[in-house]
A tleap script that builds the chain and sets N, CA, C and O, in Angstrom:
source leaprc.protein.ff14SB
mol = sequence {
  NMET VAL ARG MET ARG SER GLU PRO ARG THR
  ARG ALA TYR VAL GLU ARG ARG THR ALA GLU
  GLY MET PRO ARG LYS GLU ILE HIE ARG CYS
  LEU LYS ARG TYR ILE ILE ARG GLU LEU TYR
  PRO ILE ILE LEU ALA ASP LEU ALA GLY LYS
  LYS ILE CSER
}
set mol.1.N position { -1.113 -13.404 11.485 }
set mol.1.CA position { -2.420 -13.800 11.961 }
set mol.1.C position { -2.698 -13.099 13.287 }
set mol.1.O position { -1.938 -13.230 14.247 }
set mol.2.N position { -3.760 -12.381 13.321 }
set mol.2.CA position { -4.134 -11.622 14.510 }
set mol.2.C position { -4.384 -12.553 15.689 }
set mol.2.O position { -4.049 -12.235 16.830 }
set mol.3.N position { -4.965 -13.683 15.403 }
set mol.3.CA position { -5.309 -14.629 16.466 }
set mol.3.C position { -4.072 -15.075 17.257 }
set mol.3.O position { -4.176 -15.393 18.441 }
set mol.4.N position { -2.917 -15.099 16.611 }
set mol.4.CA position { -1.687 -15.515 17.288 }
set mol.4.C position { -1.280 -14.510 18.363 }
set mol.4.O position { -0.592 -14.868 19.319 }
set mol.5.N position { -1.693 -13.278 18.213 }
set mol.5.CA position { -1.332 -12.241 19.184 }
set mol.5.C position { -2.393 -12.011 20.237 }
set mol.5.O position { -2.085 -11.563 21.341 }
set mol.6.N position { -3.651 -12.315 19.906 }
set mol.6.CA position { -4.726 -11.892 20.799 }
set mol.6.C position { -5.418 -13.016 21.569 }
set mol.6.O position { -5.937 -12.775 22.659 }
set mol.7.N position { -5.439 -14.210 21.043 }
set mol.7.CA position { -6.204 -15.287 21.664 }
set mol.7.C position { -5.286 -16.143 22.542 }
set mol.7.O position { -4.326 -16.720 22.033 }
set mol.8.N position { -5.557 -16.238 23.843 }
set mol.8.CA position { -4.653 -16.938 24.769 }
set mol.8.C position { -4.380 -18.407 24.420 }
set mol.8.O position { -3.245 -18.868 24.540 }
set mol.9.N position { -5.409 -19.141 23.992 }
set mol.9.CA position { -5.191 -20.549 23.642 }
set mol.9.C position { -4.251 -20.680 22.449 }
set mol.9.O position { -3.405 -21.573 22.406 }
set mol.10.N position { -4.408 -19.780 21.482 }
set mol.10.CA position { -3.558 -19.815 20.297 }
set mol.10.C position { -2.130 -19.430 20.659 }
set mol.10.O position { -1.178 -20.036 20.167 }
set mol.11.N position { -1.978 -18.438 21.508 }
set mol.11.CA position { -0.630 -18.046 21.949 }
set mol.11.C position { 0.068 -19.200 22.657 }
set mol.11.O position { 1.255 -19.439 22.437 }
set mol.12.N position { -0.664 -19.912 23.502 }
set mol.12.CA position { -0.085 -21.053 24.210 }
set mol.12.C position { 0.313 -22.147 23.217 }
set mol.12.O position { 1.368 -22.765 23.362 }
set mol.13.N position { -0.525 -22.382 22.217 }
set mol.13.CA position { -0.217 -23.383 21.188 }
set mol.13.C position { 1.060 -23.017 20.445 }
set mol.13.O position { 1.940 -23.858 20.257 }
set mol.14.N position { 1.159 -21.756 20.022 }
set mol.14.CA position { 2.333 -21.299 19.275 }
set mol.14.C position { 3.595 -21.433 20.137 }
set mol.14.O position { 4.629 -21.898 19.658 }
set mol.15.N position { 3.510 -21.032 21.384 }
set mol.15.CA position { 4.667 -21.150 22.277 }
set mol.15.C position { 5.080 -22.604 22.457 }
set mol.15.O position { 6.269 -22.922 22.433 }
set mol.16.N position { 4.107 -23.482 22.635 }
set mol.16.CA position { 4.395 -24.909 22.828 }
set mol.16.C position { 5.047 -25.511 21.585 }
set mol.16.O position { 6.045 -26.226 21.687 }
set mol.17.N position { 4.486 -25.222 20.420 }
set mol.17.CA position { 5.025 -25.769 19.173 }
set mol.17.C position { 6.402 -25.185 18.852 }
set mol.17.O position { 7.266 -25.892 18.333 }
set mol.18.N position { 6.612 -23.912 19.152 }
set mol.18.CA position { 7.915 -23.293 18.939 }
set mol.18.C position { 8.960 -23.962 19.822 }
set mol.18.O position { 10.078 -24.227 19.378 }
set mol.19.N position { 8.594 -24.236 21.074 }
set mol.19.CA position { 9.511 -24.904 22.002 }
set mol.19.C position { 9.848 -26.319 21.524 }
set mol.19.O position { 10.940 -26.823 21.784 }
set mol.20.N position { 8.907 -26.953 20.826 }
set mol.20.CA position { 9.133 -28.298 20.289 }
set mol.20.C position { 10.007 -28.271 19.039 }
set mol.20.O position { 10.454 -29.316 18.567 }
set mol.21.N position { 10.251 -27.074 18.504 }
set mol.21.CA position { 11.100 -26.943 17.324 }
set mol.21.C position { 10.355 -26.920 16.005 }
set mol.21.O position { 10.974 -27.039 14.948 }
set mol.22.N position { 9.047 -26.770 16.042 }
set mol.22.CA position { 8.264 -26.721 14.814 }
set mol.22.C position { 8.511 -25.397 14.102 }
set mol.22.O position { 8.495 -24.345 14.740 }
set mol.23.N position { 8.741 -25.432 12.791 }
set mol.23.CA position { 8.955 -24.181 12.051 }
set mol.23.C position { 7.705 -23.290 12.065 }
set mol.23.O position { 6.577 -23.782 12.107 }
set mol.24.N position { 7.924 -21.998 12.028 }
set mol.24.CA position { 6.815 -21.036 12.073 }
set mol.24.C position { 5.828 -21.247 10.926 }
set mol.24.O position { 4.619 -21.102 11.108 }
set mol.25.N position { 6.337 -21.584 9.762 }
set mol.25.CA position { 5.475 -21.815 8.600 }
set mol.25.C position { 4.527 -22.992 8.867 }
set mol.25.O position { 3.351 -22.937 8.508 }
set mol.26.N position { 5.035 -24.040 9.488 }
set mol.26.CA position { 4.211 -25.205 9.817 }
set mol.26.C position { 3.182 -24.849 10.891 }
set mol.26.O position { 2.046 -25.320 10.840 }
set mol.27.N position { 3.570 -24.029 11.855 }
set mol.27.CA position { 2.639 -23.573 12.893 }
set mol.27.C position { 1.484 -22.813 12.250 }
set mol.27.O position { 0.325 -23.029 12.607 }
set mol.28.N position { 1.788 -21.932 11.313 }
set mol.28.CA position { 0.751 -21.164 10.611 }
set mol.28.C position { -0.182 -22.102 9.860 }
set mol.28.O position { -1.400 -21.923 9.887 }
set mol.29.N position { 0.382 -23.099 9.191 }
set mol.29.CA position { -0.430 -24.041 8.419 }
set mol.29.C position { -1.398 -24.786 9.334 }
set mol.29.O position { -2.577 -24.930 9.010 }
set mol.30.N position { -0.907 -25.252 10.463 }
set mol.30.CA position { -1.760 -25.979 11.412 }
set mol.30.C position { -2.850 -25.078 11.985 }
set mol.30.O position { -3.994 -25.504 12.144 }
set mol.31.N position { -2.497 -23.844 12.291 }
set mol.31.CA position { -3.495 -22.910 12.829 }
set mol.31.C position { -4.590 -22.613 11.808 }
set mol.31.O position { -5.767 -22.535 12.161 }
set mol.32.N position { -4.211 -22.450 10.564 }
set mol.32.CA position { -5.206 -22.191 9.518 }
set mol.32.C position { -6.163 -23.371 9.390 }
set mol.32.O position { -7.372 -23.182 9.254 }
set mol.33.N position { -5.630 -24.575 9.432 }
set mol.33.CA position { -6.487 -25.757 9.348 }
set mol.33.C position { -7.431 -25.821 10.543 }
set mol.33.O position { -8.605 -26.152 10.378 }
set mol.34.N position { -6.948 -25.516 11.730 }
set mol.34.CA position { -7.780 -25.536 12.927 }
set mol.34.C position { -8.906 -24.509 12.826 }
set mol.34.O position { -10.056 -24.803 13.152 }
set mol.35.N position { -8.567 -23.312 12.375 }
set mol.35.CA position { -9.565 -22.245 12.260 }
set mol.35.C position { -10.646 -22.637 11.251 }
set mol.35.O position { -11.830 -22.399 11.486 }
set mol.36.N position { -10.243 -23.232 10.139 }
set mol.36.CA position { -11.221 -23.665 9.141 }
set mol.36.C position { -12.136 -24.735 9.718 }
set mol.36.O position { -13.348 -24.688 9.510 }
set mol.37.N position { -11.571 -25.702 10.442 }
set mol.37.CA position { -12.406 -26.749 11.061 }
set mol.37.C position { -13.385 -26.146 12.062 }
set mol.37.O position { -14.487 -26.662 12.243 }
set mol.38.N position { -12.987 -25.062 12.708 }
set mol.38.CA position { -13.841 -24.394 13.693 }
set mol.38.C position { -14.956 -23.596 13.006 }
set mol.38.O position { -16.088 -23.576 13.487 }
set mol.39.N position { -14.642 -22.948 11.896 }
set mol.39.CA position { -15.597 -22.057 11.242 }
set mol.39.C position { -16.495 -22.729 10.206 }
set mol.39.O position { -17.612 -22.268 9.970 }
set mol.40.N position { -16.033 -23.794 9.593 }
set mol.40.CA position { -16.785 -24.439 8.512 }
set mol.40.C position { -18.212 -24.822 8.915 }
set mol.40.O position { -19.145 -24.507 8.176 }
set mol.41.N position { -18.418 -25.485 10.050 }
set mol.41.CA position { -19.804 -25.822 10.432 }
set mol.41.C position { -20.676 -24.580 10.658 }
set mol.41.O position { -21.873 -24.599 10.372 }
set mol.42.N position { -20.085 -23.528 11.160 }
set mol.42.CA position { -20.831 -22.288 11.382 }
set mol.42.C position { -21.262 -21.688 10.048 }
set mol.42.O position { -22.395 -21.230 9.904 }
set mol.43.N position { -20.358 -21.692 9.080 }
set mol.43.CA position { -20.667 -21.158 7.749 }
set mol.43.C position { -21.753 -21.993 7.085 }
set mol.43.O position { -22.688 -21.447 6.498 }
set mol.44.N position { -21.634 -23.313 7.174 }
set mol.44.CA position { -22.652 -24.181 6.573 }
set mol.44.C position { -24.022 -23.961 7.204 }
set mol.44.O position { -25.030 -23.904 6.499 }
set mol.45.N position { -24.062 -23.837 8.515 }
set mol.45.CA position { -25.331 -23.604 9.201 }
set mol.45.C position { -25.940 -22.279 8.764 }
set mol.45.O position { -27.153 -22.178 8.579 }
set mol.46.N position { -25.101 -21.271 8.599 }
set mol.46.CA position { -25.577 -19.960 8.169 }
set mol.46.C position { -26.140 -20.038 6.749 }
set mol.46.O position { -27.192 -19.469 6.458 }
set mol.47.N position { -25.438 -20.739 5.880 }
set mol.47.CA position { -25.913 -20.867 4.494 }
set mol.47.C position { -27.200 -21.683 4.427 }
set mol.47.O position { -28.073 -21.383 3.613 }
set mol.48.N position { -27.330 -22.688 5.250 }
set mol.48.CA position { -28.547 -23.516 5.246 }
set mol.48.C position { -29.762 -22.699 5.723 }
set mol.48.O position { -30.895 -22.978 5.329 }
set mol.49.N position { -29.519 -21.710 6.556 }
set mol.49.CA position { -30.608 -20.892 7.066 }
set mol.49.C position { -31.093 -19.851 6.088 }
set mol.49.O position { -32.192 -19.318 6.243 }
set mol.50.N position { -30.291 -19.551 5.083 }
set mol.50.CA position { -30.658 -18.545 4.070 }
set mol.50.C position { -31.234 -19.213 2.836 }
set mol.50.O position { -30.768 -20.271 2.412 }
set mol.51.N position { -32.254 -18.585 2.262 }
set mol.51.CA position { -32.827 -19.091 1.026 }
set mol.51.C position { -32.184 -18.347 -0.141 }
set mol.51.O position { -32.038 -17.125 -0.114 }
set mol.52.N position { -31.812 -19.099 -1.148 }
set mol.52.CA position { -31.215 -18.493 -2.341 }
set mol.52.C position { -32.350 -18.126 -3.300 }
set mol.52.O position { -33.200 -18.958 -3.616 }
set mol.53.N position { -32.353 -16.876 -3.758 }
set mol.53.CA position { -33.410 -16.416 -4.646 }
set mol.53.C position { -33.122 -16.799 -6.062 }
set mol.53.O position { -33.910 -16.493 -6.957 }
savepdb mol mol.pdb
quit
């Protein structure tokens, strides 16, 4: 995931969870869920603004 390398908040999250002993696979799963929760309302708003022909 590119976000794990480039976004400071995500890097801090990964470092914190790694220090807590969370497996990398679980960290990825949590990050994916967070990203979806962040993007879903944006996608819905975009779709609501477009008319389907």
